[in-house]
N, C-alpha and C positions, 0 to 999 in steps of 0.2 A: 435686414439682410436682403441683398439683391440676388435674384436667381436668374441667370441667363438661359436661354433656350439651348445653348450648346452644352449646358450641364446635363441635360437629359440624355445625351448620347456620348457621355464621357465613359466609355467602356473600361478604360484603365482604372478609373476610380471605383467603378462597380466591381471589377475583378479583384481589386485590392481589398475592398471591404468584405467581399464574400469569403475571404480567408480568415476573417476575424472570428473569434469564438462567440462573441455576443450576437453576431449576425447569424451564424450557423445555428445557435440555440433558438433564435427568434424564428428562423425558417422551419426548424423541426417542430416547434410548438405550434406555429400557424398551420403547418401541414396536418398535424394531428387534429387541431381544432376544425379545420376544413373537412377532414374525414368524418368527424362526428356530425358536423353541421349538414354535410351532404347526405348522410344516412338518416338523421332524425328529421331533417327539413321537410321531406315529402309527407311524413306523418303529421308534422305540425300544420302544414298547409291543409291537408285532408281533414284534420280535426278542427280547422278554423281557430287555431290557437296563436296566431301571430301577435295579437295584443297581449296574450298571456306571457309570451316570451319576452316582450318588451317590459311588462310589469315585473317579471322574474329578474331580469337583468338590473332594473332599477332598484329592486329590493335587495339584490345582492350587494349593492353599494351600502345599503343600510347595515347589513351584517358586517361588511368590511369596516365601515366607520365605527361601529360598536367595538370591533376588535382593536382598532387603533386606540380607542379611548381606554380600554381595559388593559392594553399592553400584550395582546396575544397575536398570533399569526393572522395577517390580513387575509391570506388565502383561505384559512380555515373559517374565518368569520364570513367571508363571501360565500363559501360553499354552504354553510349553515343557513345564512340568510336566504339564499336562492332556493334551497331545498324546502325550507319552511314555507316560503311564499308559494312555491310550485305545488306543494301538498295542499295548502289552503285553497288555491285556485282549483285543484283537482277535486277536492271534496265539496266545496261550496258552489263552484261554478260548473258542475257536471252537465247541467241543462243549458243548451245553447242560448235560450232566450234570456237567461239571467247571468251568463258568464261575464259579459262586458261590465255590467253594473258592479258585480262582486270584485272584479279586478280593479275597477276605478276606485272603489271605496278603500280597498286594502292598499292600493298603490299610493293614494293621497296620504293616508296615515303613515305608511312606511317612509315616504320621502320627507315628511315632516320630522320624523325621528332622525333620519339621516342628516338633515340640516342641523338639528340640535347636537348630534354627536360630533359632527365636524366642527361646529362652533366651539364646543367644549374642548375639543382636542387642540384647537388654536392654529392649525396649519391648513389654510384654505387650499394651498397648492397641492398638498397630498390628496385632499378630497377631490380636487379637480381631476387629478390623474386617474381616479377611479372611473370618471366619466369618459375620458379620452383614451385610456389604455397606456401601457408601458411596454410595448412590444420589444423594444431594443434593450430592455433591462430584465428580460425573463430570468436569466441566471440558471444555475444548476438546480437550485431548489424549485423554481417555477417549472422548469422542464420536467423534473421528476414528478411533480404534482400533476402536470398535464399528461404524462405517460401513464400514471396510475389511473387517472380518471378515464383516459381513452380505453385502457384494457377492461376496466370494470364496466363502463357503459356499453362497449361493444359486446361483452359477454352476456350481459342481461338483455340487451336488445336482440341478440341472436336467439335467445330462449323465447321471448314473447313476441317476436316480430310478426309471425303469421296471424295469431289471433288479434294482435294489435292492429294490423293492417285491415283485417276483416271488420273489426269494431270501428275503425276510422272511416272506412269507405261505405259501409252499409250497417249502421248501428242498430236499426230496428230488427233486421234479420238476425244479426249477431246476438242481440239480446233475447230474441225468441228461441234461439238455439242454445241458450244457457251459457253464453260467454260472459265471464265475470266483468262487466263493464266498469263498475266503480273501482275494483281492484286494479284493472289495467290502467285506468285513468291516473290512479295514484302512482303506480309503478312508472308510467311514462312521465308523469310530472317530476318525479325524483330524477329520472335520467336527464330530462331537459334542464332541471335545476342544476345538477352537477356540471353539465356541459356549459350552461350559461355562466355559472360562477367562474369557470376557468376562462371563458371568453371575455368576461369583464376585466380580469387581470391582464389580459393580453391586448385586446383591441378596444376595451372600454364599454361602458354600459350603453352609450349612445349609438354604438356601431354594431352591436350584436346581431341585429336583424340582417345586416349585409352578408353574413355568412350562414345564418340559420334559416333565413326566410327567402331571400332573393334568389339564390341558386336553385332552390327547389321550385319556386314559383316560375322561374324561367324554364326548367326542365319539363314541368307539367304542361307548358304551352305547346311543346312540340312532340309530346308522346303521351300515350295513355297506358302504355305497358309498365307495370310497377317496377320490374327489373331495370328496364331502360331508363325510367325516371330516376331511380336511385343512382345508377351509374353516371348519368348526365349531371345530376345534382352534385355528386362528389367531384366530378371533373370540373364543373363550373366553380365550385367553392375553392378547389385547389388552385385553379388559375388565378382567381381573384386574390386569394391570401398570399400565396407564394409570389405570384407576379407582382402584386402590390408592393411587397417588401423589396424585391429586386429593382423595380423601377424607381423606388423612392431613394435608393442609396446614393446615386450620383448627385442629384439636385439637393439632397439633404432636407427634403420637405417631409411633413408628417406622413407616416405610413397609411393612416386612416384615409387620407385624401385619395390615394390610389386604389386601396382595397374597395372602398365604396364605389369609386368611379368605374373600375373594371367590372364589378359585380352588376352595377346598373346598366352598363353598356351591353353586357351579355344578355340581360333581361330584355332590353330594347330589341336586340337582334332576334331573340327567340319570339318576341311578339310579332316582329315583322315577318318571320318565317310562317308563323301561325296564320297571319292575315293573308299572306300570299297563297297559302294552301286552301283557304276557305272562301276567297273572293270569287264571285261568279265569273265564269269564263264566257266571253262573248265570241260567238262563232259567226264567221262570215256566211251569210245566206246565199245559196246558189240561185240566181234568178230563174224563175220558171218561164219557159218559152210561151209566148202568147199562142192561143189556139188559132188554128188556120180558119 
């Protein structure tokens, strides 16, 4: 398929597609996913869990592949796989120095199982779609699952957000003051797992970090205020997710290309802003008149 540059500014095609039900469902699902990613992202970055999110998304594929094999809902399988993986990471990798090794060990084993399940299922294309997402085929069932996940995750996040932020930004002081660190780690792992599982269904396991990590990393570059960081993170995630879908409609290219590109561009701009703020300012020196 040949794509001409004129297709990118074909507003009539974009306007027509925006009236289709499947596009509107995709926009709503991505908007909710971006909201969750924008809220959880700063905590993920603060807790240095970016690799854990990647591992959780990959192991969500394992759960989804197992669901395909036994003939149950792929969405349910993905959620179960992601939550189990996230809880394992939260329990075994609670210490920063051993977190990466635990994730690497579990991830390698889980991906091996995913390959086995997909091979036994016999449809490689279906397994591949779990890696790249199916945003244009969310459907009513997928939108319902995303809505339920959003409500549940937001409700639990609102309850534990203050102690969780405290434990994430200053864990030693939080532990000394009796904050239940391990319990919070498990709760947060479950919330991230549920969000990641839905993200895999929509944008694919390979692209989860573009909405759960990049917007938050960009926001942290330009602000140290927790409230501002969360608001900016949500804004950046929404622009990347919703904007990526809209821009992809006319040329007919994969949504993931634009979601990741917009998200990365926002990150680069924020890094530039941060650099401009911190670079040394050279001041012109006033010449001192020579002594008479």
